[in-house]
N, C-alpha and C positions, 0 to 999 in steps of 0.2 A: 366229368360231370355225371352225376347220377341221372337215371331216367325214371319216368313214371308212365303209366298207361292211361289214356283217355278212352273210355268205352272199352270195347273188347279187343281192339286191334291196334289203335294208334299209339305208338311209343314216342314220347317227347322228352326233352330235357326237363329235369326237376324244377328248374326256374326258366321262364321265358323272358322275353323282352317286350315291354309295351312301348310302342313307337310314337304315340300321340304327341308327346311334348316336343318332339323334334320338328313339328310343323305348327306351333302355336298353342293355343288354349291356355297355357300357363304363362302367357306373355309372349312378346315378339322377340325376346332376347334369345335367339337360337342361331346356330351356325351349321350350315349344311355340311361343311367339311368335317367338323367335329362329329356330327351325327353319322356321317358315312364311316368315319374311323371307329366310332362306337359300335356300329353294326358289325363291322368286320372283326373288331376285337371280341365281340360276343361269340362269333363263330370260332375264333381261336380258343375261347374258354369252354367250348362245348355246348353253347346254347343252340338249340335247333328251332325253337318256336318263336316266331316274330309276328307280333300282333299289330295290325293296322286297321284302317277303315276308310271307306270312300269319303266320309264326312270330315276326316282329319285334314285340315288345311284350309278349306275343303280341297280334296283331290290331290294335293301336293304330296301327302305322306306316302301314298301307295307308290307314286313314281320314284320318290326318294329311296324307299326300301327296295323296290325292284331294280333300280339302277345300281345301288350299292352292292346288292347281293347276287347280281347276275352271274358273276364268275363262280359262285359257289351254290348255284341254285339247287343242285341235286343233294346238297348236304343239309338243306334247311327246309322248314315248313312255313308256308305263307298262310297266315290267318287273317282274314279280312271280313268286313261286315257291310251290310246294306240296310236300308230302311229308314234311317234318319236323313231326311231330305234337306239339303242346303244348296243355295245358289253359290256361285263362285265368290261372291262378296260376303258369304257367311249368312245371308238372310235365311231364316228358318221357315221351311215349308211343311213342317209337320212330319208325320210318320206314314210310310207307304209300304204295305206288304202284299199288294196285288201281284198276281202272277206275271203280268207283263212287265211290271217294274222290277221284279226279281230277275227275270231273264235279261232285261236291258242293263241293269246294274252290274250283273256278273260279267257281261261282255266288256263293259267299260273298265271294270276292275282288272280283268285279264290284260287289257290293253295297257293300262297304266303300270301294272306290275311287270309287264313284258314277259309273260309266261303263258303256257297253254293249259295250266291247271291251278286251281286254288285248293290248298290242302285242307283247310277248314273254312267253310263259308257260314257266317253267322247272320241271323236276323238280329240287327242291333237293338231294336225295340219292337215289341209286338204291336201290330196295327189293330186297334180295337174295332175297326170297321171292316176288317177282312178276316174271315175264319182262318184259324191257324192251319186247318186242314188244307186250305187253298194255297197258303204260302209255302208250307212244307211240301205239298205236292209238286209245286213248281221247282223247289230246291231239289227234290228227288229226281226230277227230269234232268237237272243239270248234272247230277251224279251219273245218271244213265248215259248222258252224252259225253262223259269223260271230262267235263269242265271243272267239276268239283269232286273231291275225294270223300270228304266227310262233312256232315251237317252239324251246326251248333246253334244254340239259341242264347241270347243275352238278355238278362233281366226278365226272366220268365217265371210265372207262378208254377207251383207244383201241379195244379190241375191242368194248366195249358200244356205243360211238359208231357203229361200222360196222354193227352189228345194227340200231340205231335208224334210221340213215340209209336202210336198206333198206325201212323201213316208211313213213317220211315225211321229207321234207327237213328237216334240222336247221339253223336259221339260225346258231346260235352255241353254243359251249361256254363255261361260266363256271367258272373255277377260280382259286385263289390263285396269283398270279404277281408276283414282285418281284425286286429285285436279290439278295435273300436266299432266295427260294423259286423255284427254277428247275427243279424236277423235271418239270414239264409239257413241257420241251424234249426229253425223251427220246423219248416216244411220242405224247403227246396232241396237242401242237401240230403235229408233222409229220402226224398223221392228219387234223387239221382242214384243213390245207393240201392234202392229197391229195384230200379230199372236197369242198373248196370251202366249208368251214364257218368262220365267223368265231370270234374269241376275245375274251371279256370278262374282264379281269383284275381280280379283287377283291383287296382288301388290298394294293394296289400300294405302299403305304407301310409294309408289314410290321407292320400294326396299331399304327403309331406308332413302331416301333423305328427306322425309317429317317429320322425327322424330327429326331432329336437332342433332342427334348423330354423323353424318358424317360432318366433316368440311373441309376435304381434302382427296385426293385419298390415301394418306399414312395411313389413318385410317383403310383402308381395308387390310385384310391379303393378302400376296403375291399370294396365290392360290385362291383368291376370284374372282368368275366370273365377278363381277361388274367392275373389273379393265379393262375389255375388252369392256364394254358398253360405247357407245358414250356419254351418259348423265353424265358419271362420269369422263370425260376427260377434262383437261385443262380449257379453257375459258368457255366451256359449263357447267362444274361443278360449276365454280364461279358464272355464271349467274343463275343457278338453285338454288344454295344455297342462293343467294340474294332474290329470290322469296320466299323461306322458311322463311327468316327473316321478309319479309313483312307481313306474316301471324301471327307473334308472338304476336302482339298487340291484335288481336282477341282472341287468346288462353288465354292471360293474363286476358282479360275482362271476359271470361267464367270460369276462374280458373281451366283450364285444361292444359295438355301437348300438344305439337305440334302434336304428334302422335294421341292423342285422338281427336283433332280438325279435323285432316285429315280423321279419320274414321267416325266422326259425319257428315262430309260433304258428304261422300259416302252414308251413311245411309239416309241422307236427300234428295237424288236424287229420291227416290220413294220406295214404299213398295215392289216392285218387284225386288229390287236390294239387293243382299246379299254379303257383303265383306268377304273375307277369308284371313285376315292378317296372315302372317306366322311368327312363332317364335319357338325357341327351349328351351325357358326359362319360368318358371312359372310366374316370376315377370312381364314380358312383356305381357303374356297372360292375367293376371289379370287386368293390365292397359288397354289393348285393350277391354276387355269385359265391363269395366266400361264406355267406350265411349257410350254404348247404352243408358245411362241415360241422356246424353247431349241433349239439344234442341237448334238447330240453328234457329234463327228467320230470316225473310226475310232480315232484316237489316244486320245480320251477313253474310248471303250468298252474299248480294250485296257488302259488304266490301271486301269479299274474291275475288269476281270477279274483283275488282279494283286492288288489290295487287298481285293477281295471275290470270291474264287474260287468257281466253281460248287460246290455241295455243301459249302460251308464253314460254313454256319449250324449252330448246336448246338441240339438239341432238336426233337421232333416239333412239327408245327403244332397238333395237338390232343392232349389226353390220351387220347381214344378215337378211333383212326383206323379203326375197323371199317367205317364206311360211306363212307370217302373213296376216290375212284377205284375204284369197284366196276365 
């Protein structure tokens, strides 16, 4: 497995593993045994970065990851998040970035993960009611205490990133980034490069849109979160699927799947960009990791810009965008 650097020090596998779908969100059709096997297979394939959050489950995903990887803890990096507050039944209680919540959340995550340190600790969403200086200050205290190694921010604006960086070095920013979601290229990604901050791309497969496996909303389970996403609704879905079909000829020329093409595109955006495609199945994991061997030429990238132009996707990423890129 190739490696990449986040920030100035942290070396990670070129492709990580997003663990969210192993504990719900995309429907309740998941299998803990297969998820554990997928996590261990990822280690075999050289994946080192495993991304979870306290809200996934809620709470169950951290425990699943920690239990499955306990025997190989020193070979892997735990990446987890705080700040999106949910009750155990999934009830949404908003966003919390207050210092006391940061400290309490970290201790609970350490307990669920069964570890004495979190390798990358992320603020999942910026709390608009708490100054970023206060939140990052509390995160810096966790670094000083040895509970956290590196700090990350998820879905943060360029201006907020600069304020945070003035308090403590930020290793990476995590935001949605894919062939169909390129808004971070305007300000966030340039700011990361200006400041020496790495970038972790979640949903690099467009939450499944870019894989070709989804052809209509009925392909999604009734309890799948994507049924509420504007990009998976009606005319927007039809438009977005047409964009996917436009890229199929490039995938055929490369002899790869649509999903592998989408991942290769993200990997081609720069050595400071690390995609974390999510899956709960070994077969998808193995296919995703194989994308690291693909090379997209300038011609391939230019063709993709024609068939999937920047800003051509229809629909917002979320129904409520109020806490995205604050």
